[in-house]
KEDO-589538 format. One record per atom (N, C-alpha, C): z, y, x; residue in one letter. Coordinates in steps of 0.02 Angstrom, whole numbers, padded with zeros to 5 digits, always signed. Example, Ala and Ser with C-alpha at 12.3 -4.5 7.8 and 13.67 -1.06 7.14 Angstrom:
+00390-00284+00660A+00390-00225+00615A+00390-00165+00660A+00354-00112+00642S+00357-00053+00684S+00394+00002+00645S
END
This chain:
-07300+00535+12955M-07277+00470+12951M-07229+00454+12889M-07246+00416+12844K-07180+00390+12780K-07107+00342+12802K-07082+00373+12796T-07011+00342+12806T-06992+00298+12753T-06985+00220+12773V-06954+00167+12745V-06878+00126+12741V-06847+00139+12686Y-06786+00107+12690Y-06772+00045+12684Y-06761+00007+12741Q-06740-00077+12702Q-06696-00104+12678Q-06670-00121+12634C-06630-00137+12597C-06614-00214+12568C-06562-00245+12556S-06552-00299+12519S-06562-00298+12450S-06569-00350+12435N-06600-00357+12350N-06554-00353+12290N-06507-00305+12310T-06444-00283+12267T-06437-00231+12221T-06392-00216+12207V-06396-00153+12169V-06347-00090+12222V-06327-00135+12268T-06278-00093+12316T-06336-00070+12366T-06375-00136+12392G-06442-00105+12433G-06462-00062+12409G-06498-00057+12356I-06565-00007+12323I-06510+00067+12315I-06434+00061+12309F-06437+00144+12277F-06411+00155+12349F-06383+00132+12400S-06390+00142+12463S-06436+00174+12503S-06490+00149+12490A-06542+00147+12508A-06574+00214+12486A-06557+00248+12408I-06582+00304+12366I-06540+00360+12416I-06467+00349+12425Y-06440+00402+12445Y-06467+00409+12512Y-06471+00373+12559D-06518+00386+12622D-06580+00430+12636D-06613+00386+12589G-06678+00450+12573G-06672+00515+12543G-06639+00507+12498W-06603+00582+12449W-06577+00619+12502W-06536+00623+12549K-06500+00634+12589K-06532+00672+12671K-06579+00623+12695E-06624+00637+12752E-06655+00663+12721E-06729+00628+12692R-06797+00640+12683R-06804+00648+12600R-06756+00715+12587R-06773+00741+12508R-06838+00769+12510R-06860+00805+12537D-06939+00827+12544D-06993+00819+12564D-06963+00733+12592E-07027+00720+12643E-07045+00644+12602E-07100+00634+12631E-07114+00551+12570E-07076+00505+12627E-07046+00453+12569W-07001+00377+12603W-07013+00362+12543W-06976+00285+12556G-06983+00222+12510G-06922+00195+12504G-06933+00128+12476I-06875+00079+12494I-06910+00020+12483I-06900-00038+12537K-06913-00093+12543K-06871-00151+12542K-06879-00221+12506I-06818-00231+12492I-06830-00301+12538I-06788-00318+12585K-06808-00352+12676K-06828-00422+12655K-06825-00457+12579E-06860-00518+12563E-06930-00513+12554E-06959-00451+12544D-07036-00422+12530D-07071-00426+12620D-07105-00477+12612G-07142-00500+12683G-07203-00443+12687G-07204-00397+12635E-07263-00354+12649E-07246-00297+12675E-07298-00270+12716L-07259-00204+12778L-07326-00159+12745L-07299-00100+12746E-07364-00029+12750E-07384-00019+12811E-07436+00017+12834L-07462+00046+12876L-07436+00099+12894L-07443+00122+12959F-07428+00199+12972F-07349+00220+12940F-07304+00169+12939S-07236+00204+12924S-07171+00167+12967S-07124+00207+12953T-07051+00194+13005T-07026+00142+12956T-06987+00097+12973Y-06947+00074+12937Y-06881+00083+12975Y-06812+00093+12892V-06759+00102+12938V-06705+00066+12902V-06662+00033+12955E-06616-00018+12909E-06559+00016+12880E-06551+00008+12815V-06489+00040+12788V-06434+00015+12806V-06370+00061+12805E-06300+00046+12805E-06286+00056+12737E-06261-00024+12701E-06254-00017+12631E-06175-00030+12636E-06146+00039+12578N-06075+00026+12560N-06065+00057+12490N-06021+00040+12476N-05979+00063+12402N-05991+00150+12397N-05962+00178+12443R-05970+00253+12442R-06043+00265+12428R-06077+00259+12477K-06128+00279+12441K-06172+00268+12365K-06147+00205+12347V-06162+00162+12270V-06115+00237+12232V-06069+00258+12233L-06030+00279+12193L-06062+00346+12191L-06078+00375+12244A-06098+00444+12249A-06164+00461+12224A-06212+00400+12245V-06276+00384+12169V-06268+00389+12099V-06236+00338+12088E-06222+00304+12010E-06194+00403+11978E-06149+00421+12002S-06121+00482+11986S-06184+00542+11987S-06210+00534+12027M-06281+00600+12023M-06321+00582+11980M-06346+00483+11963I-06393+00481+11918I-06369+00514+11840I-06297+00498+11832K-06271+00494+11776K-06266+00577+11747K-06245+00613+11795R-06232+00682+11775R-06306+00712+11763R-06353+00721+11810H-06417+00751+11814H-06475+00706+11781H-06459+00634+11746L-06525+00603+11715L-06481+00575+11658L-06429+00576+11660G-06394+00556+11584G-06373+00472+11587G-06321+00458+11554Y-06309+00368+11538Y-06345+00337+11526Y-06394+00351+11489A-06473+00293+11468A-06515+00288+11506A-06516+00343+11551A-06576+00330+11617A-06534+00297+11676A-06475+00315+11674Y-06435+00254+11723Y-06428+00194+11706Y-06437+00172+11658W-06434+00089+11613W-06506+00078+11612W-06562+00104+11623D-06614+00077+11640D-06636+00092+11713D-06608+00123+11749I-06613+00112+11819I-06583+00061+11851I-06520+00060+11802Y-06474-00011+11835Y-06523-00080+11834Y-06536-00084+11746H-06545-00152+11742H-06607-00158+11789H-06660-00095+11800A-06715-00117+11836A-06692-00142+11907A-06648-00117+11934A-06607-00134+12004A-06600-00214+12007A-06580-00236+11956L-06598-00294+11947L-06645-00359+11950L-06700-00319+11934S-06755-00359+11911S-06784-00407+11991S-06816-00473+11966F-06848-00494+12019F-06905-00453+12064F-06929-00402+12026D-06981-00362+12040D-06978-00328+12119D-07002-00357+12180Y-06984-00318+12244Y-07018-00259+12222Y-07043-00214+12201S-07076-00142+12195S-07002-00104+12158S-06960-00119+12136K-06919-00089+12082K-06884-00034+12152K-06865-00043+12206G-06850+00000+12236G-06907+00078+12253G-06966+00052+12258N-07011+00125+12256N-06999+00145+12191N-07003+00102+12135A-07009+00121+12070A-06955+00171+12042A-06898+00139+12052I-06815+00188+12058I-06822+00251+12090I-06839+00242+12164A-06836+00301+12195A-06889+00357+12162A-06948+00351+12142E-07003+00390+12134E-06980+00422+12064E-06952+00380+12017T-06930+00410+11954T-06870+00452+11961T-06811+00432+12012I-06766+00497+12016I-06812+00564+12053I-06868+00580+12102L-06874+00617+12121L-06927+00644+12062L-06952+00607+12005E-07002+00642+11982E-06948+00683+11930E-06885+00658+11911A-06841+00710+11862A-06814+00757+11884A-06846+00782+11953R-06812+00857+11999R-06881+00885+11970R-06930+00872+11955K-06978+00909+11930K-06973+00943+11859K-06930+00908+11812L-06917+00927+11738L-06869+00985+11718L-06897+01026+11680K-06847+01077+11656K-06792+01046+11616K-06786+00985+11597D-06721+00923+11564D-06742+00873+11603D-06714+00866+11653S-06690+00792+11690S-06678+00761+11640S-06651+00746+11607K-06595+00683+11579K-06679+00656+11514K-06721+00698+11527K-06786+00664+11465K-06828+00635+11520K-06810+00592+11555I-06849+00583+11618I-06880+00515+11591I-06845+00469+11559M-06876+00397+11520M-06911+00421+11454M-06924+00468+11449E-06975+00500+11393E-07052+00514+11425E-07037+00521+11477H-07114+00535+11537H-07134+00468+11552H-07160+00430+11522L-07206+00374+11513L-07265+00363+11537L-07294+00401+11555S-07341+00430+11576S-07357+00440+11654S-07305+00421+11684N-07287+00431+11759N-07292+00350+11762N-07314+00326+11816P-07317+00246+11809P-07251+00248+11838P-07224+00272+11867S-07140+00247+11886S-07084+00252+11860S-07089+00284+11820V-07061+00291+11764V-07053+00225+11713V-07139+00218+11685L-07150+00163+11654L-07147+00100+11675L-07134+00073+11758K-07125+00037+11787K-07034+00017+11784K-07006+00067+11779V-06932+00062+11787V-06901+00035+11715V-06947+00062+11662F-06932+00058+11602F-06956-00005+11570F-07003-00045+11587A-07042-00098+11585A-06984-00158+11621A-06969-00144+11691L-06918-00186+11709L-06847-00203+11681L-06820-00135+11664S-06760-00120+11627S-06770-00166+11556S-06818-00189+11499R-06833-00201+11460R-06827-00292+11478R-06856-00298+11532N-06872-00376+11549N-06812-00388+11576N-06761-00383+11592V-06691-00387+11620V-06638-00372+11580V-06656-00339+11516G-06617-00345+11462G-06607-00401+11410G-06697-00407+11392G-06724-00459+11383G-06690-00541+11389G-06713-00540+11458E-06675-00606+11479E-06607-00612+11468E-06564-00557+11483A-06474-00567+11473A-06479-00584+11407A-06502-00544+11380H-06478-00575+11289H-06517-00632+11255H-06558-00669+11302N-06585-00734+11280N-06518-00774+11306N-06513-00744+11368L-06455-00808+11402L-06385-00794+11364L-06366-00749+11328T-06293-00773+11299T-06306-00805+11233T-06363-00821+11195G-06376-00884+11187G-06383-00958+11184G-06403-00958+11260F-06446-01012+11291F-06378-01036+11326F-06320-01001+11368V-06286-01034+11409V-06252-01109+11394V-06244-01144+11412R-06196-01195+11388R-06149-01217+11447R-06075-01213+11427F-06008-01214+11452F-06003-01283+11449F-05967-01308+11532K-05946-01384+11522K-05865-01367+11550K-05832-01431+11543E-05769-01418+11563E-05757-01453+11623E-05726-01428+11677L-05716-01465+11732L-05640-01491+11745L-05615-01545+11787Q-05573-01569+11784Q-05502-01521+11793Q-05497-01452+11820S-05473-01406+11824S-05456-01368+11736S-05499-01383+11699Q-05489-01363+11619Q-05528-01304+11634Q-05576-01280+11687I-05622-01220+11706I-05672-01231+11652I-05691-01199+11613L-05760-01189+11572L-05815-01169+11621L-05871-01216+11640Y-05914-01179+11699Y-05985-01197+11661Y-06025-01139+11694G-06107-01148+11659G-06149-01125+11711G-06212-01155+11714E-06256-01141+11755E-06326-01108+11720E-06348-01048+11759I-06423-01039+11722I-06481-01022+11809I-06517-01014+11798T-06580-01000+11821T-06621-00950+11805T-06603-00894+11813P-06620-00832+11785P-06694-00816+11835P-06741-00771+11803K-06784-00739+11868K-06729-00668+11888K-06723-00632+11852N-06686-00585+11872N-06597-00590+11870N-06572-00542+11906Q-06493-00543+11915Q-06434-00517+11870Q-06444-00571+11831V-06411-00544+11761V-06354-00556+11749V-06312-00576+11805L-06230-00589+11780L-06209-00549+11759L-06211-00487+11796T-06172-00451+11797T-06186-00403+11691T-06241-00432+11695C-06247-00409+11615C-06209-00472+11565C-06218-00529+11579L-06174-00570+11534L-06098-00580+11538L-06083-00568+11601A-06004-00562+11624A-05980-00521+11556A-05993-00458+11550P-05950-00431+11494P-05960-00442+11421P-06017-00491+11400H-06023-00539+11339H-05963-00578+11337H-05964-00625+11377F-05931-00679+11392F-05845-00668+11389F-05835-00608+11427A-05756-00587+11431A-05747-00562+11384A-05772-00529+11332D-05748-00502+11259D-05747-00559+11221D-05789-00617+11210R-05788-00680+11172R-05725-00729+11201R-05726-00713+11267L-05672-00776+11286L-05638-00750+11330L-05588-00714+11310P-05554-00678+11361P-05463-00705+11370P-05465-00766+11349V-05393-00816+11362V-05421-00850+11406V-05476-00887+11407E-05508-00930+11451E-05517-00920+11520E-05528-00983+11556N-05542-00967+11625N-05616-01001+11628N-05669-00955+11653W-05730-00991+11661W-05763-00974+11692W-05818-00974+11714M-05883-00978+11767M-05942-00970+11758M-06012-00936+11773I-06055-00944+11795I-06087-00935+11837I-06120-00997+11857Y-06157-01013+11926Y-06237-00983+11921Y-06263-00926+11955D-06323-00909+11956D-06369-00953+11991D-06401-01005+11997K-06431-01064+12047K-06492-01022+12073K-06508-00964+12055S-06572-00940+12068S-06572-00899+12139S-06499-00877+12123H-06494-00822+12163H-06418-00820+12202H-06395-00889+12201H-06342-00905+12224H-06263-00858+12206H-06256-00840+12172M-06223-00778+12144M-06166-00820+12097M-06110-00806+12084L-06065-00831+12039L-06001-00793+12009L-06012-00775+11934V-05971-00731+11898V-05882-00775+11894V-05853-00750+11904V-05785-00802+11887V-05724-00751+11842V-05709-00764+11788H-05672-00753+11745H-05592-00786+11739H-05548-00759+11762E-05459-00783+11740E-05460-00763+11679E-05402-00809+11646A-05382-00766+11586A-05355-00714+11591A-05342-00678+11550K-05325-00604+11519K-05349-00557+11576K-05378-00573+11629K-05399-00555+11687K-05477-00513+11692K-05504-00469+11730Q-05559-00434+11732Q-05593-00497+11784Q-05680-00512+11762W-05709-00548+11788W-05732-00512+11858W-05769-00550+11906V-05781-00537+11962V-05842-00577+12004V-05896-00549+12021L-05932-00570+12062L-05923-00585+12125L-05946-00657+12153V-05944-00685+12215V-06007-00703+12213V-06018-00723+12305S-06060-00732+12335S-06054-00840+12333S-06101-00866+12331D-06089-00947+12332D-06119-00960+12390D-06104-00912+12445E-06161-00943+12523E-06089-00991+12566E-06029-00956+12535E-05980-00987+12568E-05948-01051+12530E-05946-01038+12463L-05906-01075+12424L-05935-01143+12393L-06013-01153+12401K-06065-01194+12372K-06022-01243+12343K-06018-01209+12280I-05984-01240+12218I-06017-01290+12186I-06081-01315+12204E-06121-01366+12157E-06076-01431+12188E-06060-01419+12250K-06051-01487+12282K-05956-01506+12263K-05930-01442+12236T-05852-01464+12234T-05857-01488+12147T-05896-01486+12107L-05879-01490+12041L-05865-01560+12010L-05812-01558+11977Q-05797-01633+11961Q-05782-01614+11875Q-05811-01646+11827F-05812-01632+11742F-05768-01662+11729F-05708-01659+11681S-05678-01704+11641S-05691-01752+11611S-05661-01819+11594E-05675-01874+11561E-05699-01872+11497E-05682-01823+11448K-05701-01795+11402K-05778-01756+11379K-05798-01718+11453E-05865-01698+11450E-05915-01717+11438E-05921-01782+11482E-05981-01835+11445E-05986-01844+11385E-05936-01857+11346E-05920-01877+11274E-05933-01830+11229E-05908-01759+11246F-05927-01705+11186F-06008-01696+11219F-06035-01712+11268S-06091-01695+11284S-06150-01725+11241S-06128-01782+11242R-06171-01832+11197R-06167-01845+11120R-06115-01805+11110M-06107-01792+11032M-06134-01733+11010M-06138-01688+11055W-06180-01621+11038W-06257-01648+11031W-06268-01663+11089Q-06341-01684+11075Q-06351-01731+11001Q-06321-01780+11010G-06323-01820+10944G-06317-01775+10879G-06285-01718+10890F-06301-01685+10822F-06357-01635+10819F-06352-01610+10866C-06443-01583+10877C-06489-01633+10857C-06503-01710+10873K-06559-01731+10838K-06542-01759+10781K-06487-01765+10751S-06460-01755+10686S-06483-01728+10636S-06489-01668+10655I-06507-01598+10610I-06596-01590+10607I-06625-01614+10669S-06692-01623+10659S-06743-01646+10628S-06769-01614+10590I-06828-01658+10540I-06899-01653+10549I-06914-01726+10606A-06976-01751+10633A-07042-01725+10605A-07046-01712+10541S-07100-01708+10495S-07111-01627+10487S-07058-01584+10498R-07057-01524+10511R-07061-01475+10586R-07069-01525+10622E-07068-01498+10701E-07126-01455+10708E-07098-01398+10740N-07164-01347+10772N-07170-01328+10819N-07176-01362+10895R-07186-01347+10948R-07201-01281+10976R-07252-01252+10936R-07283-01175+10959R-07226-01133+10960R-07186-01143+10885C-07129-01112+10888C-07064-01113+10900C-07058-01163+10931Q-06987-01203+10955Q-07001-01155+11024Q-07062-01173+11059M-07080-01124+11119M-07072-01041+11124M-07083-00998+11056N-07068-00944+11052N-07001-00934+11075N-06954-00962+11038H-06895-00947+11021H-06847-00995+11072H-06866-01029+11109L-06832-01070+11149L-06887-01080+11236L-06881-01053+11267P-06940-01069+11306P-06913-01121+11364P-06970-01158+11412L-06947-01226+11444L-06883-01208+11487L-06912-01132+11520R-06866-01110+11587R-06786-01120+11575R-06778-01113+11487Y-06699-01113+11483Y-06685-01156+11463Y-06696-01224+11466R-06686-01281+11436R-06662-01333+11479R-06697-01322+11561G-06651-01356+11622G-06569-01364+11600G-06546-01286+11593N-06474-01294+11594N-06433-01304+11527N-06458-01319+11472M-06447-01338+11416M-06422-01413+11368M-06371-01441+11376T-06334-01480+11367T-06382-01518+11316T-06398-01499+11261E-06451-01539+11221E-06525-01559+11246E-06532-01542+11320F-06597-01552+11330F-06585-01592+11391F-06538-01598+11443V-06512-01610+11494V-06523-01691+11487V-06449-01723+11445L-06432-01797+11423L-06487-01824+11394L-06512-01880+11404S-06541-01933+11373S-06514-01972+11320S
END
């Protein structure tokens, strides 16, 4: 009978499940299931995972020590993916590394379906995060905090936060992930933090500054003024700026 560990759709949840599976069923068949995934496996025993940072730190240390930092970042990014099968792919990749003479070369074994899955998920998450570093638009609140919204497929806030903390170190800013109801908050000259919006209900409390609408219209006017209608190429535009990013961009939101 296969043991399946149920966890939340977070890095903490997945790494806690890996810790339990590795400790309790190392040499047996086991898997990981995201709670939000409604599909159940036959002939399996489901175990609820107790999630905590102690387990996460232990798994992080184990991956970095035996698989290397490059593999760790691939696994970490894969854990941020929207794909519910990511838990099993990550667990099977770690188990596959045990069979190699040099476990730090695990991500080179793309002939293994699980390793290939982790590699593909990592690239997908990294690509979306890279795009959003250029597509995020901030608006000034009445409190003079810079506020941005995104609706990503993957949980990319922890990928975006270091980028903007490095470029806006003396600003108070926040980015709200509307898809996953998470918020990254940065206080000037301090470290950023990741919080859940389940209790904050941030969208109901937003009040933009008086000048924000004026500057937004000016920005849209600038974008229109530099456009040359006779040279518009919709297909090229879609390749560089997909529609799903435009709903949160100032130049497309205002009329």
